C-alpha positions as CSV (number, residue, x, y, z in Angstrom):
1,M,44.5,15.8,-25.4
2,S,46.8,15.0,-28.4
3,M,46.8,17.8,-30.9
4,S,49.2,16.3,-33.4
5,L,49.7,13.0,-35.1
6,E,53.4,13.3,-34.0
7,G,54.7,11.3,-37.0
8,R,52.6,8.3,-36.1
9,D,50.7,6.8,-39.0
10,P,46.9,6.8,-38.3
11,V,44.0,4.6,-39.0
12,V,41.6,6.6,-41.2
13,I,37.8,6.1,-40.6
14,I,35.6,7.6,-43.3
15,A,32.4,7.8,-41.4
16,G,28.7,7.8,-42.3
17,T,27.7,10.0,-39.4
18,P,29.3,13.1,-37.9
19,W,31.4,12.7,-34.7
20,D,29.0,15.1,-32.9
21,G,25.9,13.1,-34.0
22,M,24.2,10.3,-32.2
23,S,26.4,7.5,-30.8
24,A,27.3,5.8,-34.0
25,S,29.3,2.6,-34.2
26,E,32.2,4.1,-36.1
27,R,32.6,6.9,-33.5
28,Q,32.6,4.4,-30.6
29,L,35.0,2.1,-32.4
30,G,37.3,5.0,-33.4
31,A,37.5,6.4,-29.9
32,K,38.7,3.0,-28.6
33,L,41.0,2.2,-31.5
34,A,42.9,5.4,-30.6
35,A,44.5,3.3,-27.8
36,F,46.3,1.3,-30.4
37,A,47.1,3.9,-33.1
38,P,46.1,7.5,-33.9
39,V,42.8,7.8,-35.6
40,V,41.7,10.2,-38.2
41,Y,37.9,10.4,-38.2
42,V,36.4,11.9,-41.4
43,D,32.9,13.4,-41.0
44,P,30.5,13.4,-44.0
45,P,31.1,16.6,-46.0
46,I,29.4,19.8,-45.1
47,M,27.7,21.1,-48.3
48,K,28.5,24.7,-49.2
49,V,28.0,27.0,-52.2
50,W,31.7,27.9,-52.5
51,P,33.5,24.9,-50.8
52,W,37.0,25.9,-52.1
53,L,37.1,29.2,-50.3
54,R,38.0,27.7,-47.0
55,G,39.8,24.5,-46.0
56,P,38.2,21.6,-44.1
57,Q,37.5,21.9,-40.4
58,I,40.2,20.2,-38.3
59,D,39.9,19.5,-34.6
60,W,40.7,16.9,-31.9
61,P,37.4,15.8,-30.3
62,H,38.9,12.9,-28.3
63,Q,42.3,11.8,-27.1
64,G,44.3,10.5,-30.1
65,V,41.5,11.3,-32.6
66,M,41.9,13.9,-35.3
67,R,38.7,14.9,-37.0
68,I,38.4,16.2,-40.6
69,V,35.2,17.8,-41.8
70,P,35.5,18.1,-45.6
71,N,33.7,20.8,-47.6
72,G,31.4,19.6,-50.3
73,L,29.4,21.3,-53.1
74,R,25.7,21.6,-52.6
75,G,23.8,19.1,-54.8
76,M,26.6,16.6,-54.8
77,Y,24.2,13.8,-53.6
78,R,22.1,14.1,-56.7
79,Q,22.2,11.6,-59.6
80,V,25.6,11.4,-61.4
81,L,27.1,14.2,-59.2
82,H,27.3,11.8,-56.2
83,R,30.3,10.1,-57.8
84,A,32.4,13.3,-57.0
85,I,31.9,12.8,-53.3
86,A,34.4,10.0,-52.9
87,P,37.3,11.7,-54.8
88,L,36.6,14.9,-52.9
89,I,36.9,13.1,-49.5
90,A,40.0,11.1,-50.6
91,C,41.7,14.3,-51.9
92,T,41.0,16.1,-48.6
93,V,42.3,13.2,-46.5
94,K,45.4,12.8,-48.6
95,R,46.2,16.5,-48.4
96,E,45.8,16.7,-44.6
97,L,47.9,13.5,-44.0
98,A,50.6,14.9,-46.3
99,R,50.6,18.1,-44.3
100,A,51.1,16.0,-41.1
101,R,53.8,13.9,-42.9
102,V,52.1,10.6,-42.2
103,E,50.7,7.8,-44.2
104,P,47.4,5.9,-43.6
105,R,48.0,2.7,-41.7
106,A,44.6,1.5,-42.8
107,I,41.5,2.9,-44.4
108,I,38.1,2.0,-43.0
109,V,35.0,3.1,-44.8
110,A,31.8,3.1,-42.6
111,A,29.5,4.8,-45.2
112,P,28.0,3.9,-48.5
113,L,30.9,5.6,-50.4
114,A,33.0,4.1,-53.1
115,V,36.2,5.6,-51.7
116,L,38.6,2.7,-51.1
117,S,39.9,2.6,-54.7
118,H,41.5,6.0,-54.0
119,F,43.9,4.5,-51.5
120,P,45.9,1.7,-53.3
121,G,48.6,-0.1,-51.4
122,V,46.9,0.5,-48.0
123,P,44.9,-2.1,-46.1
124,R,41.3,-1.3,-46.9
125,V,38.3,-2.3,-44.8
126,V,34.5,-1.9,-45.2
127,Y,32.9,-1.5,-41.8
128,A,29.4,-2.6,-42.5
129,T,27.2,-1.0,-39.9
130,D,23.9,-1.6,-41.8
131,D,22.5,-3.2,-44.9
132,W,22.8,0.0,-47.0
133,I,20.9,-1.5,-49.9
134,A,17.9,-2.4,-47.8
135,G,18.1,1.0,-46.1
136,A,18.4,3.1,-49.3
137,G,14.8,4.4,-49.1
138,L,15.3,5.3,-45.4
139,M,18.4,7.3,-46.4
140,G,16.6,8.9,-49.3
141,L,19.1,7.5,-51.8
142,P,18.5,5.4,-54.9
143,E,18.8,1.6,-54.4
144,D,20.7,1.2,-57.7
145,R,23.4,3.6,-56.3
146,M,23.7,1.5,-53.2
147,R,24.1,-1.6,-55.3
148,W,26.8,0.0,-57.4
149,I,28.7,1.1,-54.2
150,Q,28.4,-2.4,-52.8
151,R,30.0,-3.8,-55.9
152,R,32.8,-1.3,-55.6
153,H,33.3,-2.2,-51.9
154,L,33.4,-5.9,-52.7
155,A,36.0,-5.3,-55.5
156,T,38.3,-3.0,-53.5
157,A,38.1,-4.1,-49.8
158,D,40.7,-6.4,-48.3
159,M,38.4,-7.1,-45.4
160,V,34.7,-6.6,-44.4
161,I,33.9,-6.1,-40.7
162,A,30.2,-6.5,-40.1
163,V,28.3,-5.5,-36.9
164,S,26.0,-8.6,-37.1
165,D,26.1,-12.2,-38.2
166,D,23.3,-11.5,-40.7
167,L,25.4,-8.7,-42.3
168,A,28.5,-10.9,-42.3
169,A,26.5,-13.6,-44.1
170,H,25.3,-11.1,-46.6
171,Y,28.8,-10.2,-47.7
172,R,30.0,-13.8,-47.6
173,S,27.2,-14.7,-50.0
174,F,28.9,-12.6,-52.6
175,G,32.1,-14.6,-52.2
176,H,34.3,-12.1,-50.4
177,P,37.1,-14.1,-48.8
178,A,37.7,-12.0,-45.6
179,V,34.5,-11.2,-43.7
180,E,34.5,-10.9,-39.9
181,A,31.5,-10.3,-37.6
182,V,32.3,-7.9,-34.7
183,A,29.1,-7.0,-33.0
184,N,28.3,-3.5,-31.7
185,G,29.1,-2.7,-28.1
186,C,28.7,-0.2,-25.3
187,D,30.8,2.3,-23.5
188,L,30.9,1.0,-20.0
189,G,33.1,3.8,-18.8
190,A,30.9,6.6,-20.0
191,L,27.8,4.9,-18.6
192,A,29.3,3.8,-15.3
193,D,28.1,6.8,-13.2
194,V,24.7,7.4,-14.7
195,D,23.1,7.4,-11.2
196,S,25.4,10.0,-9.9
197,V,25.2,12.6,-12.8
198,E,22.8,15.5,-12.6
199,P,19.6,14.6,-14.4
200,A,18.5,16.5,-17.5
201,R,16.4,19.5,-16.5
202,D,14.2,19.7,-19.6
203,V,12.1,16.7,-18.6
204,D,9.1,17.0,-16.2
205,L,7.6,13.5,-16.4
206,Q,6.3,11.6,-13.5
207,K,8.4,8.7,-12.5
208,P,9.0,5.8,-13.3
209,I,9.9,6.6,-16.9
210,A,10.5,4.5,-20.0
211,G,12.8,6.0,-22.5
212,F,14.0,5.8,-26.1
213,L,17.4,7.3,-27.0
214,G,18.2,7.3,-30.7
215,N,17.1,8.4,-34.2
216,L,13.4,8.7,-34.6
217,S,13.0,7.3,-38.1
218,D,11.1,4.7,-40.1
219,R,13.3,2.1,-38.4
220,I,10.9,2.6,-35.4
221,D,7.5,0.8,-35.2
222,L,5.3,3.6,-33.7
223,G,2.7,1.0,-32.7
224,F,5.1,-0.3,-29.9
225,L,5.6,3.2,-28.6
226,E,1.9,3.9,-28.7
227,A,1.1,0.7,-26.8
228,V,3.5,1.8,-24.0
229,V,2.0,5.3,-23.9
230,D,-1.5,4.0,-23.9
231,R,-0.8,2.2,-20.6
232,G,-0.2,5.6,-19.0
233,V,3.6,5.0,-18.8
234,S,5.7,8.2,-18.7
235,T,7.7,8.0,-21.9
236,L,10.8,10.1,-22.8
237,L,12.0,10.3,-26.4
238,V,15.6,11.6,-27.1
239,G,16.9,12.0,-30.6
240,P,16.4,13.7,-34.0
241,R,13.3,13.1,-36.0
242,R,14.1,12.1,-39.5
243,A,12.2,13.2,-42.6
244,N,9.0,14.0,-40.8
245,F,8.9,10.5,-39.3
246,G,5.4,9.3,-38.4
247,G,3.6,12.4,-39.7
248,A,0.5,13.4,-37.8
249,R,0.6,10.1,-35.9
250,F,4.0,11.1,-34.3
251,D,2.7,14.6,-33.6
252,Q,-0.2,13.2,-31.8
253,L,2.0,10.9,-29.8
254,I,4.3,13.6,-28.5
255,A,1.3,15.8,-27.7
256,R,0.2,13.2,-25.1
257,P,0.6,14.5,-21.5
258,N,2.8,11.5,-20.5
259,V,5.3,11.9,-23.4
260,R,8.2,14.3,-23.7
261,W,10.4,14.6,-26.8
262,V,13.5,16.7,-26.2
263,G,14.9,16.5,-29.8
264,P,18.5,15.8,-30.8
265,Q,21.1,15.9,-28.0
266,P,24.9,15.5,-28.1
267,Y,26.2,12.1,-27.0
268,E,27.8,13.6,-24.0
269,R,24.4,14.5,-22.6
270,M,23.0,11.0,-22.9
271,P,23.9,10.0,-19.2
272,S,21.8,12.9,-18.0
273,Y,18.8,11.4,-19.8
274,L,19.6,7.8,-18.9
275,Q,19.7,8.9,-15.3
276,L,15.9,9.7,-15.6
277,I,14.7,6.5,-17.1
278,D,14.1,3.1,-15.6
279,V,13.5,1.1,-18.8
280,G,15.1,1.6,-22.2
281,L,13.1,0.8,-25.3
282,T,14.2,-0.6,-28.7
283,P,10.9,-0.6,-30.7
284,Y,12.4,-1.5,-34.1
285,A,10.2,-2.7,-37.0
286,P,10.9,-6.2,-38.4
287,T,12.2,-4.8,-41.8
288,K,15.0,-6.3,-43.8
289,F,17.1,-3.3,-42.9
290,N,16.6,-3.7,-39.2
291,M,16.9,-7.5,-39.3
292,A,20.6,-7.1,-40.2
293,S,21.3,-4.5,-37.5
294,L,22.3,-4.5,-33.9
295,P,21.1,-1.3,-32.2
296,L,23.7,0.1,-29.8
297,K,21.0,1.4,-27.4
298,T,19.8,-2.1,-26.5
299,I,23.2,-2.9,-24.8
300,E,23.7,0.7,-23.6
301,Y,20.6,0.6,-21.5
302,L,22.0,-2.4,-19.6
303,A,25.4,-0.7,-19.3
304,A,23.6,2.2,-17.6
305,G,22.0,-0.2,-15.2
306,R,18.5,0.1,-16.8
307,A,16.1,-2.5,-17.9
308,S,16.1,-3.2,-21.7
309,V,13.0,-4.1,-23.7
310,A,13.4,-4.7,-27.4
311,T,11.5,-6.1,-30.4
312,D,12.7,-9.3,-32.0
313,L,15.9,-8.8,-34.1
314,P,18.3,-11.7,-34.8
315,A,21.3,-9.7,-33.7
316,I,19.7,-9.0,-30.3
317,R,18.9,-12.7,-29.8
318,S,22.5,-13.6,-30.8
319,L,23.8,-11.6,-27.8
320,G,22.4,-14.3,-25.5
321,I,21.6,-11.8,-22.8
322,D,18.7,-13.0,-20.6
323,L,18.2,-9.6,-19.1
324,I,17.1,-8.2,-22.5
325,D,13.3,-8.7,-22.7
326,I,12.5,-9.5,-26.3
327,E,8.9,-9.1,-27.4
328,T,7.0,-9.5,-30.8
329,T,3.8,-7.6,-30.4
330,P,2.9,-4.1,-29.2
331,E,0.8,-5.4,-26.3
332,S,3.4,-7.8,-25.0
333,F,6.0,-5.1,-25.4
334,A,4.0,-2.7,-23.3
335,T,3.3,-5.4,-20.7
336,A,7.1,-6.2,-20.5
337,V,7.7,-2.5,-19.9
338,E,5.2,-2.3,-17.1
339,K,6.6,-5.3,-15.4
340,A,10.2,-3.9,-15.7
341,L,9.0,-0.6,-14.2
342,A,7.5,-2.4,-11.2
343,I,10.9,-4.0,-10.3
344,P,12.9,-2.0,-7.8
345,R,16.3,-0.9,-9.3
346,T,18.5,-2.3,-6.5
347,S,22.3,-2.0,-6.6
348,Q,22.5,-5.8,-7.1
349,L,20.2,-5.6,-10.2
350,V,22.3,-2.6,-11.6
351,A,25.4,-4.6,-11.1
352,A,23.9,-7.7,-12.8
353,R,22.9,-5.6,-15.8
354,R,26.3,-4.0,-16.2
355,A,27.9,-7.4,-15.8
356,A,25.8,-8.7,-18.7
357,A,26.9,-5.7,-20.8
358,A,30.6,-6.0,-19.9
359,P,31.5,-8.7,-22.5
360,H,30.3,-6.3,-25.2
361,A,32.4,-3.3,-24.1
362,W,33.8,-1.2,-27.0
363,E,37.3,-1.8,-25.6
364,R,37.0,-5.5,-26.4
365,K,35.5,-4.7,-29.9
366,A,38.4,-2.3,-30.6
367,Q,41.0,-4.9,-29.4
368,H,39.4,-7.4,-31.9
369,V,39.5,-5.0,-34.8
370,A,43.1,-3.9,-33.8
371,G,44.1,-7.5,-34.1
372,L,42.5,-7.8,-37.5
373,L,44.4,-4.7,-38.6
374,G,47.7,-6.0,-37.2
375,L,48.0,-3.1,-34.6
376,V,50.1,-3.7,-31.5
377,G,49.0,-1.8,-28.4
378,P,47.7,-0.1,-26.5
379,T,50.2,2.7,-27.2
380,S,51.6,5.0,-24.6
381,G,50.9,8.0,-26.7
382,A,47.1,7.5,-27.0
């Protein structure tokens, strides 16, 4: 694994989620972009009481990817103080790049941070993974702050790359001249051998099993999960619970004998949980925030050879994949899950699902983005 930038100028991705978190779009894109140029992945700051006593954490979590974890001061996300986050991140990135004697080839911000203005003279890109204004409440951040950040993004970005057509249209509506839609994808390589990995040992559900892998937050319509569980279907939930999501209703759901919630898990363990399930669930609520998104899990289930049942989101329909069963009501959703569970998972069906996911591989997405950034590759050093 490369442990140095070796004089090669990197693409810098200022991320909205930590590298070690769930399988975020910017992590997946960054890992594949490393085939074209070194990547510096910048985690959200870790808040500390005395952040200046120790430098940022630096490591190499993936071939060709250097990660920086900046230190931040506790309380920085509060009103007014939040404006110090972007300068802090920019200062940390510039200092570490100077130590490595390299310059940023491009700056990609994949978070609601007004950081691009700190990197003049460099190609600057907003990687719009979500409608951050519509999701302000979900993130626990003021909507007016998100609107201010969007104005800064529009004023400073040379290009906007959006993960759905709806998000791309949103940015075009403000008159930005360079907006490109590059949909989310799946890691075909990481999910190729799901059936041969050792299954997770912390799940004791009776097969067949329906599963949800992702953040358990207000993006989810609990009614769809409850409808599945009410049919007696063994249901596995993998992922962190955000802000006491669902309250007592969620507590009652996971107390059911046919439900197991194993909490947050590293991305590297996802194949061991996918090995256990037969149907993957995407029970997203029809909110404005969700309507602009494309959940990675919907395609990842297919890439793992599993059935995929989802609620009706425009970006999922735009994929044009017949093997994704799209439903609009909890009852029809649960029925679709039962029907999918009743179909034997033959090698031919697994191959068909993986073939349907293949055009959406992250390698293809990274190649598209590399072309937009003017990168020539893949490189031999990645």
